[in-house]
All heavy atoms as TSV, in Angstrom:
chain	resi	resn	atom	element	x	y	z
A	1	MET	N	N	10.826	14.469	48.055
A	1	MET	CA	C	9.956	14.397	46.844
A	1	MET	C	C	10.844	13.894	45.635
A	1	MET	O	O	11.745	14.556	45.256
A	1	MET	CB	C	9.334	15.790	46.586
A	1	MET	CG	C	8.344	15.729	45.442
A	1	MET	SD	S	7.376	17.239	45.623
A	1	MET	CE	C	7.159	17.561	43.901
A	2	SER	N	N	10.520	12.702	45.149
A	2	SER	CA	C	11.247	12.172	43.980
A	2	SER	C	C	10.742	12.741	42.636
A	2	SER	O	O	9.586	13.012	42.507
A	2	SER	CB	C	11.249	10.678	43.951
A	2	SER	OG	O	9.980	10.215	43.657
A	3	ASP	N	N	11.676	12.827	41.744
A	3	ASP	CA	C	11.328	13.360	40.383
A	3	ASP	C	C	11.215	12.232	39.461
A	3	ASP	O	O	12.215	11.694	39.066
A	3	ASP	CB	C	12.456	14.451	39.990
A	3	ASP	CG	C	12.017	15.117	38.687
A	3	ASP	OD1	O	10.872	15.007	38.262
A	3	ASP	OD2	O	12.843	15.827	38.163
A	4	ASN	N	N	9.944	11.890	39.060
A	4	ASN	CA	C	9.730	10.732	38.133
A	4	ASN	C	C	9.695	11.176	36.700
A	4	ASN	O	O	9.369	10.456	35.790
A	4	ASN	CB	C	8.387	10.030	38.500
A	4	ASN	CG	C	8.524	9.294	39.835
A	4	ASN	OD1	O	9.616	8.896	40.225
A	4	ASN	ND2	N	7.410	9.089	40.499
A	5	LYS	N	N	9.998	12.455	36.436
A	5	LYS	CA	C	9.941	12.961	35.058
A	5	LYS	C	C	11.133	12.310	34.279
A	5	LYS	O	O	12.219	12.228	34.720
A	5	LYS	CB	C	10.100	14.467	35.112
A	5	LYS	CG	C	9.705	15.113	33.869
A	5	LYS	CD	C	9.537	16.629	34.086
A	5	LYS	CE	C	10.859	17.298	33.779
A	5	LYS	NZ	N	10.816	18.767	33.802
A	6	PRO	N	N	10.833	11.822	33.014
A	6	PRO	CA	C	11.841	11.191	32.281
A	6	PRO	C	C	12.912	12.269	31.792
A	6	PRO	O	O	12.586	13.441	31.599
A	6	PRO	CB	C	11.129	10.663	31.062
A	6	PRO	CG	C	9.796	11.153	30.997
A	6	PRO	CD	C	9.529	11.727	32.326
A	7	SER	N	N	14.146	11.799	31.654
A	7	SER	CA	C	15.177	12.687	31.218
A	7	SER	C	C	14.948	13.063	29.760
A	7	SER	O	O	14.110	12.457	29.050
A	7	SER	CB	C	16.583	12.018	31.373
A	7	SER	OG	O	16.718	10.991	30.395
A	8	GLU	N	N	15.670	14.144	29.367
A	8	GLU	CA	C	15.498	14.618	27.991
A	8	GLU	C	C	15.859	13.447	26.998
A	8	GLU	O	O	15.186	13.300	25.938
A	8	GLU	CB	C	16.415	15.796	27.798
A	8	GLU	CG	C	16.266	16.437	26.372
A	8	GLU	CD	C	17.090	17.689	26.184
A	8	GLU	OE1	O	17.773	18.136	27.153
A	8	GLU	OE2	O	17.113	18.219	25.097
A	9	SER	N	N	16.969	12.624	27.311
A	9	SER	CA	C	17.367	11.568	26.457
A	9	SER	C	C	16.215	10.520	26.304
A	9	SER	O	O	15.990	10.023	25.214
A	9	SER	CB	C	18.579	10.890	26.947
A	9	SER	OG	O	19.673	11.811	26.951
A	10	GLU	N	N	15.606	10.190	27.474
A	10	GLU	CA	C	14.558	9.203	27.440
A	10	GLU	C	C	13.350	9.713	26.621
A	10	GLU	O	O	12.776	8.941	25.904
A	10	GLU	CB	C	14.079	8.883	28.847
A	10	GLU	CG	C	15.156	8.078	29.612
A	10	GLU	CD	C	14.777	7.941	31.108
A	10	GLU	OE1	O	14.159	8.842	31.697
A	10	GLU	OE2	O	15.118	6.891	31.681
A	11	THR	N	N	13.056	10.980	26.753
A	11	THR	CA	C	11.988	11.592	25.979
A	11	THR	C	C	12.190	11.509	24.553
A	11	THR	O	O	11.352	11.107	23.706
A	11	THR	CB	C	11.703	13.029	26.420
A	11	THR	OG1	O	11.454	13.082	27.822
A	11	THR	CG2	C	10.548	13.648	25.745
A	12	ILE	N	N	13.445	11.810	24.150
A	12	ILE	CA	C	13.835	11.814	22.700
A	12	ILE	C	C	13.783	10.377	22.207
A	12	ILE	O	O	13.245	10.155	21.126
A	12	ILE	CB	C	15.231	12.371	22.481
A	12	ILE	CG1	C	15.155	13.920	22.796
A	12	ILE	CG2	C	15.727	12.059	21.070
A	12	ILE	CD1	C	16.534	14.567	22.811
A	13	LEU	N	N	14.203	9.396	22.967
A	13	LEU	CA	C	14.235	7.998	22.524
A	13	LEU	C	C	12.803	7.482	22.363
A	13	LEU	O	O	12.527	6.720	21.435
A	13	LEU	CB	C	15.037	7.122	23.496
A	13	LEU	CG	C	16.576	7.318	23.482
A	13	LEU	CD1	C	17.236	6.566	24.589
A	13	LEU	CD2	C	17.122	6.895	22.125
A	14	MET	N	N	11.924	7.908	23.358
A	14	MET	CA	C	10.539	7.483	23.225
A	14	MET	C	C	9.857	8.054	21.972
A	14	MET	O	O	9.084	7.385	21.237
A	14	MET	CB	C	9.766	7.897	24.455
A	14	MET	CG	C	10.047	7.027	25.718
A	14	MET	SD	S	8.918	7.373	27.077
A	14	MET	CE	C	9.266	9.090	27.453
A	15	ALA	N	N	10.191	9.304	21.685
A	15	ALA	CA	C	9.655	9.931	20.526
A	15	ALA	C	C	10.171	9.273	19.225
A	15	ALA	O	O	9.426	9.010	18.318
A	15	ALA	CB	C	9.986	11.430	20.485
A	16	LEU	N	N	11.407	8.893	19.242
A	16	LEU	CA	C	11.967	8.257	18.044
A	16	LEU	C	C	11.324	6.833	17.869
A	16	LEU	O	O	11.094	6.439	16.733
A	16	LEU	CB	C	13.539	8.140	18.195
A	16	LEU	CG	C	14.300	9.441	18.035
A	16	LEU	CD1	C	15.720	9.243	18.395
A	16	LEU	CD2	C	14.135	9.989	16.668
A	17	ASP	N	N	11.107	6.206	18.991
A	17	ASP	CA	C	10.465	4.857	18.875
A	17	ASP	C	C	9.017	5.036	18.367
A	17	ASP	O	O	8.603	4.164	17.490
A	17	ASP	CB	C	10.449	4.263	20.310
A	17	ASP	CG	C	9.946	2.843	20.247
A	17	ASP	OD1	O	10.437	2.042	19.405
A	17	ASP	OD2	O	9.051	2.475	21.041
A	18	GLN	N	N	8.260	5.977	18.787
A	18	GLN	CA	C	6.964	6.296	18.251
A	18	GLN	C	C	7.072	6.576	16.720
A	18	GLN	O	O	6.157	6.071	15.983
A	18	GLN	CB	C	6.302	7.399	18.994
A	18	GLN	CG	C	5.915	6.984	20.444
A	18	GLN	CD	C	5.341	8.122	21.214
A	18	GLN	OE1	O	5.438	9.264	20.886
A	18	GLN	NE2	N	4.677	7.858	22.383
A	19	ILE	N	N	8.001	7.398	16.326
A	19	ILE	CA	C	8.121	7.724	14.919
A	19	ILE	C	C	8.424	6.512	14.180
A	19	ILE	O	O	7.865	6.313	13.068
A	19	ILE	CB	C	9.231	8.825	14.731
A	19	ILE	CG1	C	8.777	10.207	15.362
A	19	ILE	CG2	C	9.545	8.946	13.261
A	19	ILE	CD1	C	9.888	11.172	15.443
A	20	SER	N	N	9.330	5.664	14.620
A	20	SER	CA	C	9.650	4.376	13.985
A	20	SER	C	C	8.436	3.533	13.801
A	20	SER	O	O	8.236	2.936	12.721
A	20	SER	CB	C	10.719	3.629	14.736
A	20	SER	OG	O	11.067	2.460	14.180
A	21	GLN	N	N	7.614	3.423	14.837
A	21	GLN	CA	C	6.409	2.590	14.772
A	21	GLN	C	C	5.407	3.166	13.717
A	21	GLN	O	O	4.819	2.448	13.018
A	21	GLN	CB	C	5.737	2.487	16.155
A	21	GLN	CG	C	6.544	1.643	17.122
A	21	GLN	CD	C	5.907	1.649	18.525
A	21	GLN	OE1	O	4.783	2.036	18.717
A	21	GLN	NE2	N	6.665	1.251	19.464
A	22	THR	N	N	5.328	4.497	13.752
A	22	THR	CA	C	4.444	5.129	12.791
A	22	THR	C	C	4.900	4.845	11.337
A	22	THR	O	O	4.099	4.605	10.409
A	22	THR	CB	C	4.390	6.715	13.003
A	22	THR	OG1	O	3.910	6.861	14.322
A	22	THR	CG2	C	3.486	7.376	12.063
A	23	ILE	N	N	6.230	4.959	11.095
A	23	ILE	CA	C	6.782	4.634	9.761
A	23	ILE	C	C	6.458	3.208	9.362
A	23	ILE	O	O	6.112	2.914	8.251
A	23	ILE	CB	C	8.258	4.983	9.732
A	23	ILE	CG1	C	8.489	6.487	9.861
A	23	ILE	CG2	C	8.951	4.350	8.497
A	23	ILE	CD1	C	9.967	6.905	10.077
A	24	ASP	N	N	6.579	2.276	10.293
A	24	ASP	CA	C	6.318	0.890	9.996
A	24	ASP	C	C	4.852	0.691	9.604
A	24	ASP	O	O	4.552	0.007	8.625
A	24	ASP	CB	C	6.559	-0.045	11.222
A	24	ASP	CG	C	8.102	-0.180	11.510
A	24	ASP	OD1	O	8.886	0.114	10.604
A	24	ASP	OD2	O	8.457	-0.589	12.679
A	25	VAL	N	N	3.940	1.354	10.308
A	25	VAL	CA	C	2.512	1.291	9.981
A	25	VAL	C	C	2.325	1.896	8.641
A	25	VAL	O	O	1.583	1.292	7.823
A	25	VAL	CB	C	1.631	1.909	11.049
A	25	VAL	CG1	C	0.230	2.015	10.611
A	25	VAL	CG2	C	1.699	1.113	12.343
A	26	MET	N	N	2.798	3.057	8.388
A	26	MET	CA	C	2.620	3.664	7.100
A	26	MET	C	C	3.241	2.900	5.986
A	26	MET	O	O	2.685	2.918	4.847
A	26	MET	CB	C	3.195	5.126	7.113
A	26	MET	CG	C	2.503	6.085	8.071
A	26	MET	SD	S	0.681	6.171	7.811
A	26	MET	CE	C	0.706	6.934	6.184
A	27	THR	N	N	4.369	2.253	6.172
A	27	THR	CA	C	4.955	1.402	5.151
A	27	THR	C	C	3.999	0.280	4.810
A	27	THR	O	O	3.812	-0.061	3.649
A	27	THR	CB	C	6.318	0.875	5.581
A	27	THR	OG1	O	7.187	1.997	5.847
A	27	THR	CG2	C	6.912	-0.032	4.598
A	28	SER	N	N	3.391	-0.336	5.819
A	28	SER	CA	C	2.447	-1.354	5.604
A	28	SER	C	C	1.234	-0.925	4.803
A	28	SER	O	O	0.807	-1.568	3.853
A	28	SER	CB	C	1.986	-1.936	6.918
A	28	SER	OG	O	0.943	-2.833	6.789
A	29	VAL	N	N	0.713	0.265	5.161
A	29	VAL	CA	C	-0.390	0.854	4.403
A	29	VAL	C	C	-0.022	1.134	2.937
A	29	VAL	O	O	-0.794	0.773	2.051
A	29	VAL	CB	C	-0.877	2.143	5.070
A	29	VAL	CG1	C	-1.874	2.884	4.209
A	29	VAL	CG2	C	-1.423	1.833	6.430
A	30	VAL	N	N	1.134	1.664	2.688
A	30	VAL	CA	C	1.577	1.971	1.344
A	30	VAL	C	C	1.716	0.728	0.560
A	30	VAL	O	O	1.300	0.616	-0.638
A	30	VAL	CB	C	2.908	2.802	1.380
A	30	VAL	CG1	C	3.554	2.862	-0.083
A	30	VAL	CG2	C	2.642	4.182	1.873
A	31	ASN	N	N	2.317	-0.313	1.139
A	31	ASN	CA	C	2.456	-1.596	0.476
A	31	ASN	C	C	1.097	-2.259	0.118
A	31	ASN	O	O	0.914	-2.813	-1.015
A	31	ASN	CB	C	3.318	-2.610	1.254
A	31	ASN	CG	C	4.744	-2.227	1.322
A	31	ASN	OD1	O	5.310	-1.570	0.357
A	31	ASN	ND2	N	5.447	-2.639	2.366
A	32	ARG	N	N	0.124	-2.174	1.000
A	32	ARG	CA	C	-1.190	-2.728	0.713
A	32	ARG	C	C	-1.859	-1.940	-0.377
A	32	ARG	O	O	-2.522	-2.487	-1.285
A	32	ARG	CB	C	-2.059	-2.668	1.996
A	32	ARG	CG	C	-1.596	-3.658	3.072
A	32	ARG	CD	C	-2.388	-3.620	4.293
A	32	ARG	NE	N	-3.784	-3.814	4.102
A	32	ARG	CZ	C	-4.753	-3.639	5.005
A	32	ARG	NH1	N	-4.435	-3.212	6.193
A	32	ARG	NH2	N	-5.961	-3.867	4.747
A	33	LEU	N	N	-1.702	-0.646	-0.386
A	33	LEU	CA	C	-2.299	0.217	-1.441
A	33	LEU	C	C	-1.573	-0.094	-2.767
A	33	LEU	O	O	-2.259	-0.128	-3.871
A	33	LEU	CB	C	-2.165	1.694	-1.106
A	33	LEU	CG	C	-3.090	2.264	-0.048
A	33	LEU	CD1	C	-2.681	3.618	0.382
A	33	LEU	CD2	C	-4.535	2.211	-0.462
A	34	ARG	N	N	-0.286	-0.262	-2.778
A	34	ARG	CA	C	0.408	-0.603	-4.014
A	34	ARG	C	C	-0.073	-1.901	-4.586
A	34	ARG	O	O	-0.293	-2.002	-5.839
A	34	ARG	CB	C	1.924	-0.629	-3.726
A	34	ARG	CG	C	2.806	-1.000	-4.946
A	34	ARG	CD	C	4.335	-1.001	-4.629
A	34	ARG	NE	N	4.798	0.328	-4.310
A	34	ARG	CZ	C	5.342	0.708	-3.170
A	34	ARG	NH1	N	5.540	-0.173	-2.235
A	34	ARG	NH2	N	5.770	1.950	-3.046
A	35	ASN	N	N	-0.209	-2.961	-3.773
A	35	ASN	CA	C	-0.732	-4.214	-4.171
A	35	ASN	C	C	-2.110	-4.088	-4.745
A	35	ASN	O	O	-2.449	-4.723	-5.760
A	35	ASN	CB	C	-0.667	-5.218	-2.991
A	35	ASN	CG	C	0.761	-5.683	-2.657
A	35	ASN	OD1	O	1.689	-5.594	-3.484
A	35	ASN	ND2	N	0.929	-6.148	-1.459
A	36	TYR	N	N	-2.959	-3.361	-4.040
A	36	TYR	CA	C	-4.324	-3.124	-4.525
A	36	TYR	C	C	-4.307	-2.494	-5.944
A	36	TYR	O	O	-5.038	-2.955	-6.860
A	36	TYR	CB	C	-5.095	-2.224	-3.597
A	36	TYR	CG	C	-6.498	-1.859	-4.059
A	36	TYR	CD1	C	-7.510	-2.726	-3.959
A	36	TYR	CD2	C	-6.723	-0.682	-4.643
A	36	TYR	CE1	C	-8.813	-2.456	-4.461
A	36	TYR	CE2	C	-8.017	-0.327	-5.067
A	36	TYR	CZ	C	-9.070	-1.246	-5.009
A	36	TYR	OH	O	-10.306	-0.922	-5.446
A	37	VAL	N	N	-3.522	-1.451	-6.157
A	37	VAL	CA	C	-3.488	-0.721	-7.439
A	37	VAL	C	C	-2.962	-1.701	-8.485
A	37	VAL	O	O	-3.512	-1.807	-9.638
A	37	VAL	CB	C	-2.604	0.505	-7.362
A	37	VAL	CG1	C	-2.324	1.066	-8.774
A	37	VAL	CG2	C	-3.275	1.539	-6.481
A	38	GLN	N	N	-1.941	-2.533	-8.166
A	38	GLN	CA	C	-1.403	-3.442	-9.204
A	38	GLN	C	C	-2.393	-4.545	-9.507
A	38	GLN	O	O	-2.568	-4.885	-10.710
A	38	GLN	CB	C	-0.149	-4.124	-8.595
A	38	GLN	CG	C	1.050	-3.138	-8.549
A	38	GLN	CD	C	2.251	-3.753	-7.835
A	38	GLN	OE1	O	2.103	-4.711	-7.049
A	38	GLN	NE2	N	3.377	-3.186	-8.028
A	39	GLN	N	N	-3.231	-5.021	-8.522
A	39	GLN	CA	C	-4.220	-5.966	-8.824
A	39	GLN	C	C	-5.324	-5.420	-9.682
A	39	GLN	O	O	-5.846	-6.104	-10.604
A	39	GLN	CB	C	-4.821	-6.528	-7.470
A	39	GLN	CG	C	-3.951	-7.391	-6.733
A	39	GLN	CD	C	-4.514	-7.796	-5.363
A	39	GLN	OE1	O	-5.563	-7.250	-4.928
A	39	GLN	NE2	N	-3.810	-8.643	-4.636
A	40	GLN	N	N	-5.618	-4.141	-9.462
A	40	GLN	CA	C	-6.693	-3.458	-10.277
A	40	GLN	C	C	-6.178	-3.329	-11.765
A	40	GLN	O	O	-6.926	-3.512	-12.608
A	40	GLN	CB	C	-7.021	-2.113	-9.756
A	40	GLN	CG	C	-7.680	-2.157	-8.358
A	40	GLN	CD	C	-9.011	-2.875	-8.449
A	40	GLN	OE1	O	-9.832	-2.608	-9.324
A	40	GLN	NE2	N	-9.193	-3.845	-7.522
A	41	GLU	N	N	-4.880	-3.075	-11.813
A	41	GLU	CA	C	-4.290	-2.911	-13.240
A	41	GLU	C	C	-4.318	-4.188	-13.918
A	41	GLU	O	O	-4.680	-4.254	-15.158
A	41	GLU	CB	C	-2.926	-2.356	-13.093
A	41	GLU	CG	C	-2.234	-2.130	-14.407
A	41	GLU	CD	C	-0.830	-1.551	-14.269
A	41	GLU	OE1	O	-0.355	-1.406	-13.096
A	41	GLU	OE2	O	-0.197	-1.172	-15.244
A	42	VAL	N	N	-3.940	-5.287	-13.266
A	42	VAL	CA	C	-4.019	-6.652	-13.827
A	42	VAL	C	C	-5.381	-6.990	-14.187
A	42	VAL	O	O	-5.615	-7.487	-15.360
A	42	VAL	CB	C	-3.379	-7.708	-12.903
A	42	VAL	CG1	C	-3.649	-9.063	-13.373
A	42	VAL	CG2	C	-1.919	-7.478	-12.734
A	43	ALA	N	N	-6.332	-6.745	-13.423
A	43	ALA	CA	C	-7.764	-7.106	-13.668
A	43	ALA	C	C	-8.224	-6.270	-14.868
A	43	ALA	O	O	-8.936	-6.789	-15.750
A	43	ALA	CB	C	-8.638	-6.815	-12.461
A	44	ALA	N	N	-7.900	-4.982	-14.946
A	44	ALA	CA	C	-8.267	-4.187	-16.068
A	44	ALA	C	C	-7.648	-4.670	-17.429
A	44	ALA	O	O	-8.321	-4.747	-18.447
A	44	ALA	CB	C	-7.947	-2.728	-15.818
A	45	THR	N	N	-6.407	-5.064	-17.349
A	45	THR	CA	C	-5.716	-5.608	-18.540
A	45	THR	C	C	-6.358	-6.900	-18.964
A	45	THR	O	O	-6.589	-7.107	-20.160
A	45	THR	CB	C	-4.187	-5.833	-18.183
A	45	THR	OG1	O	-3.657	-4.586	-17.733
A	45	THR	CG2	C	-3.464	-6.338	-19.411
A	46	GLU	N	N	-6.679	-7.796	-18.027
A	46	GLU	CA	C	-7.292	-9.083	-18.370
A	46	GLU	C	C	-8.712	-8.800	-18.917
A	46	GLU	O	O	-9.082	-9.437	-19.962
A	46	GLU	CB	C	-7.401	-9.929	-17.150
A	46	GLU	CG	C	-6.074	-10.556	-16.747
A	46	GLU	CD	C	-6.123	-11.241	-15.380
A	46	GLU	OE1	O	-7.194	-11.283	-14.747
A	46	GLU	OE2	O	-5.100	-11.860	-15.045
A	47	ASN	N	N	-9.403	-7.867	-18.362
A	47	ASN	CA	C	-10.787	-7.555	-18.906
A	47	ASN	C	C	-10.669	-6.962	-20.259
A	47	ASN	O	O	-11.458	-7.293	-21.127
A	47	ASN	CB	C	-11.411	-6.567	-17.899
A	47	ASN	CG	C	-12.892	-6.411	-18.202
A	47	ASN	OD1	O	-13.526	-7.205	-18.909
A	47	ASN	ND2	N	-13.502	-5.281	-17.739
A	48	SER	N	N	-9.728	-6.120	-20.510
A	48	SER	CA	C	-9.501	-5.568	-21.757
A	48	SER	C	C	-9.182	-6.582	-22.846
A	48	SER	O	O	-9.656	-6.607	-23.983
A	48	SER	CB	C	-8.418	-4.509	-21.770
A	48	SER	OG	O	-8.143	-3.993	-23.021
A	49	ALA	N	N	-8.344	-7.562	-22.493
A	49	ALA	CA	C	-7.944	-8.657	-23.354
A	49	ALA	C	C	-9.164	-9.508	-23.738
A	49	ALA	O	O	-9.398	-9.894	-24.859
A	49	ALA	CB	C	-6.856	-9.514	-22.771
A	50	GLU	N	N	-10.035	-9.816	-22.732
A	50	GLU	CA	C	-11.192	-10.654	-22.927
A	50	GLU	C	C	-12.151	-9.920	-23.841
A	50	GLU	O	O	-12.765	-10.529	-24.778
A	50	GLU	CB	C	-11.836	-10.988	-21.628
A	50	GLU	CG	C	-11.041	-11.942	-20.775
A	50	GLU	CD	C	-11.654	-12.130	-19.366
A	50	GLU	OE1	O	-12.738	-11.600	-19.117
A	50	GLU	OE2	O	-11.083	-12.846	-18.559
A	51	THR	N	N	-12.349	-8.650	-23.636
A	51	THR	CA	C	-13.230	-7.836	-24.477
A	51	THR	C	C	-12.739	-7.854	-25.894
A	51	THR	O	O	-13.502	-7.923	-26.864
A	51	THR	CB	C	-13.361	-6.382	-23.894
A	51	THR	OG1	O	-13.818	-6.436	-22.568
A	51	THR	CG2	C	-14.330	-5.601	-24.745
A	52	SER	N	N	-11.424	-7.671	-26.091
A	52	SER	CA	C	-10.867	-7.682	-27.379
A	52	SER	C	C	-11.087	-9.010	-28.089
A	52	SER	O	O	-11.431	-9.052	-29.307
A	52	SER	CB	C	-9.355	-7.369	-27.279
A	52	SER	OG	O	-8.782	-7.381	-28.571
A	53	ILE	N	N	-10.897	-10.078	-27.406
A	53	ILE	CA	C	-11.062	-11.441	-28.014
A	53	ILE	C	C	-12.521	-11.650	-28.358
A	53	ILE	O	O	-12.827	-12.114	-29.407
A	53	ILE	CB	C	-10.601	-12.535	-27.029
A	53	ILE	CG1	C	-9.070	-12.481	-26.899
A	53	ILE	CG2	C	-11.029	-13.890	-27.466
A	53	ILE	CD1	C	-8.493	-13.355	-25.744
A	54	GLU	N	N	-13.511	-11.216	-27.457
A	54	GLU	CA	C	-14.908	-11.384	-27.696
A	54	GLU	C	C	-15.290	-10.605	-28.914
A	54	GLU	O	O	-16.080	-11.021	-29.763
A	54	GLU	CB	C	-15.692	-10.962	-26.500
A	54	GLU	CG	C	-15.607	-11.866	-25.313
A	54	GLU	CD	C	-16.261	-11.353	-24.054
A	54	GLU	OE1	O	-16.756	-10.211	-24.098
A	54	GLU	OE2	O	-16.186	-12.049	-23.070
A	55	SER	N	N	-14.782	-9.371	-29.057
A	55	SER	CA	C	-15.185	-8.538	-30.181
A	55	SER	C	C	-14.660	-9.045	-31.493
A	55	SER	O	O	-15.277	-9.001	-32.588
A	55	SER	CB	C	-14.755	-7.043	-30.001
A	55	SER	OG	O	-13.314	-6.993	-30.001
A	56	ARG	N	N	-13.492	-9.742	-31.440
A	56	ARG	CA	C	-12.994	-10.375	-32.672
A	56	ARG	C	C	-13.816	-11.560	-33.054
A	56	ARG	O	O	-13.949	-11.936	-34.217
A	56	ARG	CB	C	-11.485	-10.735	-32.493
A	56	ARG	CG	C	-10.566	-9.633	-32.778
A	56	ARG	CD	C	-9.106	-10.094	-32.772
A	56	ARG	NE	N	-8.508	-9.463	-31.597
A	56	ARG	CZ	C	-7.573	-9.991	-30.871
A	56	ARG	NH1	N	-7.121	-11.288	-31.130
A	56	ARG	NH2	N	-7.027	-9.481	-29.842
A	57	GLY	N	N	-14.347	-12.266	-32.076
A	57	GLY	CA	C	-15.156	-13.468	-32.288
A	57	GLY	C	C	-16.446	-13.023	-33.022
A	57	GLY	O	O	-17.032	-13.893	-33.679
A	58	ASP	N	N	-16.929	-11.832	-32.838
A	58	ASP	CA	C	-18.163	-11.409	-33.466
A	58	ASP	C	C	-17.946	-10.966	-34.967
A	58	ASP	O	O	-18.891	-10.748	-35.648
A	58	ASP	CB	C	-18.744	-10.239	-32.720
A	58	ASP	CG	C	-19.226	-10.627	-31.402
A	58	ASP	OD1	O	-19.500	-11.861	-31.226
A	58	ASP	OD2	O	-19.431	-9.764	-30.467
A	59	GLN	N	N	-16.723	-10.804	-35.392
A	59	GLN	CA	C	-16.446	-10.321	-36.752
A	59	GLN	C	C	-16.549	-11.469	-37.683
A	59	GLN	O	O	-16.214	-12.644	-37.408
A	59	GLN	CB	C	-15.053	-9.768	-36.772
A	59	GLN	CG	C	-14.773	-8.502	-35.899
A	59	GLN	CD	C	-13.346	-8.082	-35.937
A	59	GLN	OE1	O	-12.482	-8.772	-36.474
A	59	GLN	NE2	N	-13.019	-6.866	-35.399
A	60	ILE	N	N	-16.975	-11.130	-38.911
A	60	ILE	CA	C	-17.151	-12.141	-39.999
A	60	ILE	C	C	-15.959	-11.970	-40.836
A	60	ILE	O	O	-15.598	-10.882	-41.272
A	60	ILE	CB	C	-18.455	-11.799	-40.820
A	60	ILE	CG1	C	-19.617	-11.984	-39.886
A	60	ILE	CG2	C	-18.439	-12.782	-41.977
A	60	ILE	CD1	C	-20.927	-11.557	-40.623
A	61	ILE	N	N	-15.268	-13.040	-41.050
A	61	ILE	CA	C	-14.043	-13.091	-41.839
A	61	ILE	C	C	-14.384	-13.519	-43.249
A	61	ILE	O	O	-14.933	-14.562	-43.506
A	61	ILE	CB	C	-12.977	-14.007	-41.264
A	61	ILE	CG1	C	-12.633	-13.559	-39.827
A	61	ILE	CG2	C	-11.697	-14.068	-42.105
A	61	ILE	CD1	C	-11.721	-14.536	-39.033
A	62	HIS	N	N	-14.052	-12.712	-44.227
A	62	HIS	CA	C	-14.274	-12.989	-45.591
A	62	HIS	C	C	-13.039	-13.482	-46.360
A	62	HIS	O	O	-12.033	-13.117	-46.116
A	62	HIS	CB	C	-14.828	-11.740	-46.384
A	62	HIS	CG	C	-16.172	-11.372	-45.972
A	62	HIS	ND1	N	-17.353	-11.919	-46.346
A	62	HIS	CD2	C	-16.508	-10.414	-44.958
A	62	HIS	CE1	C	-18.333	-11.363	-45.734
A	62	HIS	NE2	N	-17.846	-10.439	-44.927
């Protein structure tokens, strides 16, 4: 009867590989979220600037 069970070293290496892949996926998710937040910040800043310009255009200068 042959023993097909992986050795302790192989098990550890497989676990480390899975952890590495998980970290890669999470890094990608974090980067996408970071980009999304930065885009929202830029859009809010641009929107605020446009609103400020529009409100000044409504003012009467004496």
